[in-house]
One Martini backbone bead per residue (centre of mass of N, CA, C, O) as a GRO file, in nm:
protein
  241
    1MET     BB    1  -1.413   9.174   4.001
    2ASN     BB    2  -1.339   9.018   4.315
    3ILE     BB    3  -1.012   8.985   4.460
    4TRP     BB    4  -0.910   8.763   4.726
    5THR     BB    5  -0.628   8.737   4.948
    6PHE     BB    6  -0.504   8.491   5.181
    7GLU     BB    7  -0.303   8.395   5.454
    8HIS     BB    8  -0.557   8.248   5.597
    9GLU     BB    9  -0.784   7.996   5.594
   10HIS     BB   10  -0.986   8.109   5.802
   11ASP     BB   11  -1.049   8.373   5.647
   12LEU     BB   12  -1.156   8.247   5.392
   13ASN     BB   13  -1.388   8.074   5.517
   14ALA     BB   14  -1.529   8.308   5.671
   15THR     BB   15  -1.595   8.480   5.424
   16GLY     BB   16  -1.758   8.276   5.262
   17ALA     BB   17  -1.970   8.218   5.487
   18GLY     BB   18  -2.060   8.512   5.523
   19ILE     BB   19  -2.185   8.557   5.244
   20ILE     BB   20  -2.395   8.331   5.273
   21ALA     BB   21  -2.526   8.420   5.541
   22ALA     BB   22  -2.620   8.698   5.452
   23LEU     BB   23  -2.820   8.594   5.252
   24LEU     BB   24  -2.996   8.428   5.454
   25GLN     BB   25  -3.061   8.677   5.637
   26SER     BB   26  -3.213   8.836   5.382
   27LYS     BB   27  -3.290   8.537   5.247
   28ARG     BB   28  -3.448   8.258   5.340
   29LYS     BB   29  -3.524   8.162   5.020
   30ALA     BB   30  -3.267   8.076   4.913
   31VAL     BB   31  -3.056   7.996   4.626
   32LEU     BB   32  -2.820   7.737   4.622
   33GLY     BB   33  -2.498   7.687   4.473
   34LEU     BB   34  -2.320   7.387   4.482
   35ALA     BB   35  -2.011   7.222   4.588
   36THR     BB   36  -1.737   7.022   4.552
   37GLY     BB   37  -1.468   6.922   4.708
   38SER     BB   38  -1.204   7.092   4.871
   39SER     BB   39  -1.272   7.403   4.850
   40PRO     BB   40  -1.563   7.415   5.037
   41VAL     BB   41  -1.517   7.270   5.319
   42GLY     BB   42  -1.443   7.513   5.505
   43ILE     BB   43  -1.702   7.665   5.464
   44TYR     BB   44  -1.900   7.450   5.568
   45LYS     BB   45  -1.782   7.447   5.859
   46GLU     BB   46  -1.854   7.743   5.918
   47LEU     BB   47  -2.164   7.715   5.877
   48ILE     BB   48  -2.203   7.511   6.097
   49GLN     BB   49  -2.105   7.693   6.328
   50MET     BB   50  -2.320   7.912   6.284
   51TYR     BB   51  -2.561   7.739   6.326
   52ASN     BB   52  -2.485   7.645   6.625
   53LYS     BB   53  -2.501   7.963   6.712
   54GLY     BB   54  -2.763   8.095   6.561
   55LEU     BB   55  -2.675   8.275   6.285
   56VAL     BB   56  -2.808   8.047   6.091
   57SER     BB   57  -3.051   7.947   5.840
   58PHE     BB   58  -3.190   7.666   5.614
   59ALA     BB   59  -3.500   7.601   5.623
   60GLN     BB   60  -3.591   7.787   5.342
   61ALA     BB   61  -3.390   7.669   5.164
   62SER     BB   62  -3.223   7.595   4.855
   63SER     BB   63  -3.049   7.338   4.643
   64PHE     BB   64  -2.785   7.319   4.386
   65ASN     BB   65  -2.590   7.105   4.219
   66LEU     BB   66  -2.357   7.082   3.971
   67ASP     BB   67  -2.293   6.759   4.018
   68GLU     BB   68  -2.241   6.406   3.891
   69TYR     BB   69  -2.183   6.104   3.878
   70VAL     BB   70  -2.182   5.831   3.662
   71GLY     BB   71  -2.290   5.523   3.827
   72LEU     BB   72  -2.319   5.605   4.114
   73PRO     BB   73  -2.443   5.554   4.387
   74GLU     BB   74  -2.583   5.755   4.617
   75ASP     BB   75  -2.438   5.575   4.866
   76HIS     BB   76  -2.168   5.633   4.780
   77PRO     BB   77  -1.891   5.778   4.923
   78GLN     BB   78  -1.828   5.943   4.622
   79SER     BB   79  -2.069   6.080   4.607
   80TYR     BB   80  -2.218   6.392   4.605
   81ARG     BB   81  -2.439   6.328   4.800
   82SER     BB   82  -2.267   6.222   5.024
   83PHE     BB   83  -2.089   6.466   5.060
   84MET     BB   84  -2.317   6.673   5.135
   85ASN     BB   85  -2.420   6.531   5.378
   86GLU     BB   86  -2.149   6.517   5.541
   87GLN     BB   87  -2.050   6.837   5.502
   88LEU     BB   88  -2.373   6.956   5.563
   89PHE     BB   89  -2.674   6.855   5.582
   90ASN     BB   90  -2.651   6.683   5.859
   91HIS     BB   91  -2.578   6.981   6.024
   92ILE     BB   92  -2.852   7.109   5.943
   93ASP     BB   93  -3.187   7.270   5.872
   94MET     BB   94  -3.230   7.134   5.609
   95ASN     BB   95  -3.440   7.037   5.364
   96MET     BB   96  -3.392   6.757   5.181
   97ASP     BB   97  -3.618   6.827   4.958
   98HIS     BB   98  -3.433   7.100   4.886
   99THR     BB   99  -3.221   6.909   4.774
  100HIS     BB  100  -3.004   6.905   4.478
  101VAL     BB  101  -2.897   6.624   4.263
  102PRO     BB  102  -2.794   6.477   4.016
  103ASN     BB  103  -2.892   6.182   3.829
  104GLY     BB  104  -2.651   5.936   3.749
  105ASN     BB  105  -2.889   5.678   3.742
  106ALA     BB  106  -3.052   5.734   3.512
  107SER     BB  107  -3.206   5.574   3.250
  108ASP     BB  108  -3.231   5.882   3.132
  109LEU     BB  109  -2.995   6.120   3.089
  110ALA     BB  110  -3.123   6.328   2.900
  111ALA     BB  111  -3.379   6.371   3.070
  112GLU     BB  112  -3.233   6.454   3.333
  113CYS     BB  113  -3.113   6.711   3.222
  114VAL     BB  114  -3.374   6.857   3.155
  115HIS     BB  115  -3.494   6.836   3.440
  116TYR     BB  116  -3.278   6.987   3.597
  117GLU     BB  117  -3.283   7.250   3.439
  118GLN     BB  118  -3.583   7.306   3.503
  119LEU     BB  119  -3.559   7.309   3.810
  120VAL     BB  120  -3.372   7.553   3.828
  121ASN     BB  121  -3.559   7.757   3.674
  122ASP     BB  122  -3.806   7.728   3.866
  123HIS     BB  123  -3.629   7.834   4.130
  124GLY     BB  124  -3.500   8.055   4.008
  125PRO     BB  125  -3.246   8.210   4.053
  126VAL     BB  126  -2.947   8.180   4.162
  127ASP     BB  127  -2.801   8.358   4.409
  128ILE     BB  128  -2.547   8.153   4.471
  129GLN     BB  129  -2.234   8.036   4.330
  130LEU     BB  130  -2.030   7.771   4.399
  131LEU     BB  131  -1.677   7.743   4.320
  132GLY     BB  132  -1.439   7.572   4.156
  133ILE     BB  133  -1.112   7.469   4.007
  134GLY     BB  134  -0.940   7.331   3.769
  135HIS     BB  135  -0.636   7.281   3.619
  136ASN     BB  136  -0.800   7.326   3.324
  137GLY     BB  137  -1.063   7.520   3.396
  138HIS     BB  138  -1.281   7.379   3.525
  139ILE     BB  139  -1.640   7.398   3.576
  140GLY     BB  140  -1.744   7.174   3.721
  141PHE     BB  141  -1.756   6.952   3.425
  142ASN     BB  142  -1.642   7.170   3.224
  143GLU     BB  143  -1.455   7.107   2.967
  144PRO     BB  144  -1.229   7.159   2.751
  145GLY     BB  145  -1.295   7.318   2.423
  146ALA     BB  146  -1.432   7.425   2.124
  147SER     BB  147  -1.689   7.376   2.299
  148LEU     BB  148  -2.003   7.443   2.480
  149THR     BB  149  -2.250   7.357   2.703
  150SER     BB  150  -2.499   7.527   2.848
  151GLY     BB  151  -2.647   7.296   2.975
  152THR     BB  152  -2.733   7.023   3.104
  153HIS     BB  153  -2.485   6.745   3.099
  154VAL     BB  154  -2.297   6.504   2.958
  155VAL     BB  155  -1.954   6.404   3.041
  156ASP     BB  156  -1.632   6.342   2.942
  157LEU     BB  157  -1.364   6.270   3.123
  158LYS     BB  158  -1.065   6.368   3.166
  159GLU     BB  159  -0.775   6.230   3.264
  160GLU     BB  160  -0.688   6.465   3.459
  161THR     BB  161  -0.949   6.461   3.620
  162ARG     BB  162  -0.941   6.165   3.715
  163LYS     BB  163  -0.664   6.186   3.853
  164ALA     BB  164  -0.743   6.414   4.058
  165ASN     BB  165  -0.980   6.206   4.180
  166ALA     BB  166  -0.830   5.940   4.272
  167ARG     BB  167  -0.781   5.995   4.583
  168PHE     BB  168  -1.097   5.906   4.654
  169PHE     BB  169  -1.013   5.627   4.556
  170ASP     BB  170  -0.892   5.299   4.557
  171SER     BB  171  -0.886   5.339   4.236
  172PRO     BB  172  -0.840   5.480   3.930
  173THR     BB  173  -1.051   5.277   3.793
  174ASP     BB  174  -1.303   5.391   3.976
  175VAL     BB  175  -1.326   5.631   3.813
  176PRO     BB  176  -1.537   5.785   3.648
  177LYS     BB  177  -1.603   5.878   3.295
  178GLN     BB  178  -1.864   6.030   3.393
  179ALA     BB  179  -2.082   6.326   3.398
  180MET     BB  180  -2.310   6.549   3.549
  181THR     BB  181  -2.371   6.894   3.433
  182MET     BB  182  -2.368   7.202   3.457
  183GLY     BB  183  -2.355   7.458   3.257
  184VAL     BB  184  -2.218   7.759   3.194
  185GLY     BB  185  -2.493   7.895   3.138
  186SER     BB  186  -2.614   7.812   3.411
  187ILE     BB  187  -2.402   7.949   3.594
  188LEU     BB  188  -2.439   8.250   3.472
  189LYS     BB  189  -2.733   8.291   3.605
  190ALA     BB  190  -2.632   8.379   3.846
  191LYS     BB  191  -2.614   8.652   4.058
  192GLN     BB  192  -2.376   8.501   4.209
  193ILE     BB  193  -2.016   8.436   4.239
  194LEU     BB  194  -1.809   8.187   4.415
  195LEU     BB  195  -1.462   8.163   4.396
  196VAL     BB  196  -1.243   7.882   4.482
  197ALA     BB  197  -0.880   7.873   4.571
  198ARG     BB  198  -0.613   7.631   4.627
  199GLY     BB  199  -0.292   7.650   4.586
  200GLU     BB  200  -0.017   7.663   4.378
  201ASP     BB  201  -0.138   7.472   4.150
  202LYS     BB  202  -0.362   7.721   4.083
  203ALA     BB  203  -0.220   7.979   3.976
  204ASP     BB  204  -0.211   7.951   3.663
  205ILE     BB  205  -0.518   7.920   3.612
  206ILE     BB  206  -0.608   8.176   3.745
  207ARG     BB  207  -0.472   8.372   3.562
  208THR     BB  208  -0.595   8.269   3.299
  209ALA     BB  209  -0.903   8.301   3.381
  210LEU     BB  210  -0.891   8.616   3.491
  211THR     BB  211  -0.663   8.749   3.251
  212GLY     BB  212  -0.728   8.610   3.005
  213PRO     BB  213  -0.873   8.482   2.762
  214ILE     BB  214  -1.186   8.417   2.624
  215THR     BB  215  -1.236   8.059   2.646
  216THR     BB  216  -1.323   7.719   2.599
  217GLU     BB  217  -1.028   7.620   2.691
  218CYS     BB  218  -1.135   7.805   2.953
  219PRO     BB  219  -1.414   7.804   3.121
  220ALA     BB  220  -1.348   8.012   3.358
  221SER     BB  221  -1.320   8.267   3.169
  222LEU     BB  222  -1.633   8.330   3.154
  223LEU     BB  223  -1.651   8.486   3.428
  224GLN     BB  224  -1.575   8.769   3.299
  225CYS     BB  225  -1.891   8.811   3.205
  226HIS     BB  226  -1.964   8.853   3.491
  227PRO     BB  227  -2.097   9.101   3.725
  228ASN     BB  228  -2.074   8.891   4.003
  229VAL     BB  229  -1.758   8.829   4.126
  230ILE     BB  230  -1.598   8.623   4.375
  231VAL     BB  231  -1.261   8.580   4.485
  232LEU     BB  232  -1.098   8.310   4.670
  233LEU     BB  233  -0.756   8.318   4.792
  234ASP     BB  234  -0.481   8.184   4.858
  235ARG     BB  235  -0.159   8.241   4.849
  236GLY     BB  236  -0.090   8.032   4.630
  237ALA     BB  237  -0.323   8.093   4.419
  238GLY     BB  238  -0.236   8.424   4.436
  239ARG     BB  239   0.081   8.463   4.337
  240LEU     BB  240   0.006   8.581   4.024
  241MET     BB  241  -0.190   8.843   4.093
   0.00000   0.00000   0.00000
């Protein structure tokens, strides 16, 4: 595991974007595992700038997002499909038919989980999986617990997770109570994992996840089992490392 701490946000974002761009430059049909939330936004902005300068193309790439809320329409401003369109896809040359986000409005959620998992397996393995980390150690929406589900599944969101995401909604009561997420087993199949964390409030969980015991009570700790993980931290998130 390679852990890099940056004094300046621009350097963190440029490094993350550079890693993804280098993959696309060497493998035009790369399979990207993408994430939402605040952690990857700066990296996406850097990738858009690189695309506008003609330094990288996404035309032959495909992508799979980690998760999606259950019950939000695809065009809802806080759906993860809307997030990806606004933060990345609408600004690059990626074929939208090659971008995949779980369908949280499927009539049969269990069948959709099986379908999405199979879709990833058919196109994969994912070449690089971009991750953030929750304050309780969740990756994707894999919440801490006595056990974890390996494949794509529906999860009941813990109250602390809903509270952390409430800032994106008009009211805390509007935050969905469930999400569909790739499992930790699915995530660990990626050839390379890029974990990004920002802010002093992430310092404790970063230390626990990366140096503490490997346990399902901290899903991110299972990343210690992966042979190719790069961790990008700002000064705050990395202050205890």
